[in-house]
C-alpha positions as CSV (number, residue, x, y, z in Angstrom):
1,M,119.2,-131.7,-90.5
2,G,115.6,-132.0,-89.0
3,A,113.8,-135.0,-88.2
4,A,112.6,-137.0,-91.3
5,R,109.0,-137.4,-92.1
6,M,107.8,-140.9,-92.6
7,P,105.9,-141.5,-95.8
8,Q,102.3,-142.8,-95.4
9,A,99.8,-144.6,-97.6
10,G,98.3,-142.2,-100.2
11,G,101.4,-139.9,-100.2
12,C,100.7,-138.0,-97.0
13,E,103.5,-137.5,-94.5
14,Q,103.1,-137.8,-90.8
15,P,105.2,-135.9,-88.3
16,P,107.5,-137.9,-86.1
17,A,105.7,-139.5,-82.9
18,G,107.5,-136.9,-80.5
19,R,106.2,-134.0,-82.4
20,L,102.7,-135.4,-82.7
21,M,102.5,-135.9,-78.9
22,M,103.7,-132.5,-78.2
23,R,100.8,-131.1,-80.4
24,V,98.4,-133.3,-78.6
25,R,99.5,-132.2,-75.2
26,F,99.4,-128.6,-76.2
27,A,95.9,-128.8,-77.4
28,V,94.7,-130.8,-74.4
29,T,96.4,-128.3,-72.0
30,H,94.8,-125.4,-73.6
31,R,91.3,-126.9,-73.6
32,L,91.8,-127.8,-69.9
33,S,93.0,-124.3,-69.0
34,A,90.0,-122.8,-70.8
35,L,87.7,-125.1,-69.0
36,V,89.2,-124.1,-65.6
37,V,88.8,-120.3,-66.5
38,V,85.1,-120.9,-67.4
39,L,84.4,-122.9,-64.3
40,S,86.2,-120.4,-62.2
41,A,84.1,-117.6,-63.5
42,L,80.8,-119.4,-63.1
43,T,81.6,-120.5,-59.5
44,S,82.8,-117.2,-58.4
45,S,79.6,-115.6,-59.2
46,C,77.0,-118.2,-58.2
47,G,78.1,-120.5,-55.4
48,T,79.4,-121.2,-51.9
49,D,81.8,-123.8,-50.8
50,A,82.5,-125.6,-47.6
51,E,85.6,-123.7,-46.9
52,G,83.6,-120.4,-46.6
53,G,83.6,-118.9,-50.2
54,S,81.1,-116.1,-50.9
55,F,77.6,-116.1,-52.7
56,N,76.3,-112.6,-53.5
57,D,79.4,-111.5,-51.3
58,C,78.0,-113.2,-48.2
59,A,81.0,-114.9,-46.6
60,S,80.2,-117.6,-44.1
61,S,81.3,-115.4,-41.1
62,Q,78.7,-112.8,-42.2
63,F,75.6,-114.9,-41.8
64,V,73.3,-113.8,-39.0
65,D,71.8,-116.7,-37.2
66,R,67.9,-116.5,-37.0
67,T,67.1,-120.1,-36.4
68,A,65.7,-119.6,-32.9
69,A,61.9,-119.8,-32.7
70,S,61.7,-116.2,-31.3
71,A,64.2,-114.7,-33.7
72,S,63.1,-111.8,-36.0
73,R,63.4,-112.9,-39.5
74,T,62.7,-109.6,-41.3
75,I,65.0,-108.3,-44.0
76,G,64.6,-104.6,-44.4
77,Y,65.3,-102.7,-47.7
78,G,65.0,-99.2,-49.0
79,G,65.8,-97.8,-45.6
80,A,63.4,-99.9,-43.5
81,S,64.5,-102.1,-40.6
82,G,68.1,-100.8,-40.2
83,S,68.9,-100.9,-44.1
84,T,70.1,-98.0,-46.1
85,L,68.5,-97.0,-49.3
86,F,70.4,-99.5,-51.4
87,T,71.0,-102.4,-49.2
88,Y,69.2,-105.2,-47.5
89,S,69.6,-105.6,-43.5
90,P,70.5,-108.2,-42.7
91,R,71.8,-109.3,-46.0
92,C,73.1,-112.8,-45.2
93,I,70.7,-114.7,-42.9
94,T,70.6,-118.3,-41.6
95,I,67.2,-119.8,-40.7
96,A,65.7,-123.3,-40.0
97,A,63.8,-125.4,-42.6
98,G,60.2,-124.5,-42.5
99,Q,60.7,-121.0,-41.2
100,S,59.7,-117.8,-43.1
101,V,61.5,-114.5,-43.9
102,T,59.7,-111.1,-44.5
103,F,61.2,-108.8,-46.9
104,S,60.0,-105.3,-45.8
105,G,60.2,-101.9,-47.3
106,G,58.5,-100.2,-44.3
107,A,56.3,-97.3,-45.1
108,T,58.1,-95.8,-48.1
109,S,59.8,-98.4,-50.1
110,S,58.1,-100.8,-52.6
111,F,59.1,-103.6,-54.9
112,G,58.5,-101.2,-57.8
113,V,61.5,-99.2,-56.8
114,H,63.5,-102.2,-55.4
115,P,62.4,-105.2,-57.4
116,L,63.1,-108.4,-55.5
117,S,64.5,-111.4,-57.6
118,P,65.9,-114.7,-56.9
119,G,69.5,-114.7,-58.4
120,V,73.1,-114.0,-58.1
121,L,74.9,-110.7,-58.8
122,N,76.0,-110.6,-62.5
123,S,73.9,-113.7,-63.2
124,P,70.3,-112.8,-62.4
125,R,68.8,-116.0,-63.7
126,A,71.2,-118.1,-61.7
127,G,69.9,-119.5,-58.3
128,T,66.3,-119.7,-59.3
129,A,65.7,-123.5,-59.5
130,G,64.2,-124.5,-56.1
131,N,64.4,-120.9,-54.8
132,P,61.1,-119.9,-53.0
133,I,61.8,-116.3,-53.5
134,Q,59.8,-115.1,-56.4
135,R,60.4,-112.1,-58.7
136,L,58.4,-109.1,-57.4
137,T,58.1,-105.8,-59.1
138,D,54.8,-104.5,-57.8
139,G,54.9,-100.8,-56.9
140,N,52.0,-101.2,-54.4
141,M,53.7,-104.1,-52.5
142,R,56.0,-103.1,-49.6
143,E,56.3,-106.5,-47.9
144,V,56.3,-110.2,-48.7
145,T,56.8,-113.1,-46.5
146,V,58.5,-116.3,-48.1
147,T,58.6,-119.7,-46.5
148,F,61.5,-121.8,-47.0
149,P,60.5,-125.5,-46.7
150,S,63.8,-127.3,-47.1
151,A,67.5,-126.8,-46.7
152,G,69.5,-124.9,-49.2
153,T,71.2,-121.6,-50.1
154,F,68.9,-119.2,-51.7
155,P,70.4,-116.0,-53.1
156,Y,68.4,-112.9,-53.8
157,I,69.0,-109.4,-55.6
158,C,67.4,-106.0,-56.1
159,E,67.3,-106.0,-59.9
160,A,67.8,-102.2,-60.1
161,H,70.5,-101.9,-57.5
162,A,72.4,-105.2,-57.4
163,S,75.6,-103.5,-58.8
164,T,75.6,-101.2,-55.7
165,G,75.5,-104.2,-53.3
166,M,71.9,-104.7,-52.9
167,T,72.2,-108.5,-52.8
168,G,71.9,-111.1,-50.1
169,V,71.4,-114.9,-49.3
170,V,69.0,-116.9,-47.2
171,R,70.7,-120.0,-46.0
172,V,68.3,-122.7,-44.8
173,Q,69.5,-125.5,-42.4
């Protein structure tokens, strides 16, 4: 015979305490599991961690150090400065606070074909708060220089070709 239900005021029956606790644990566990899944999805597409996680597929080991005063800080795109048609080169760059980076399409590529935007692959609006990179879609512009006044990690994408890997990050120390 099963556990007896205890009569309550108003004629309602309450399940035994053990069964009630199992229901509470089940509900809490499922809600926490759902939260972990959501947070994992968010952080996998838009953040780095101290252990070398990726941000727009830029792992810590892939960053090119351009902090020296004499270093070139030009990121080519659309076939310019060592890039291929649908890549940035270098994609992952480290600079010092106060330094500038020039995005250059050379003589043939413009922001009309390769629209530059702050953001993260699969989440174009993420990473825009405090990011000095501004959205550029002007077909007459081939080059822009962006100054990074303070430390941080600033992702960018080509809106038209991000899914093919045309993404990157400027990490400012």
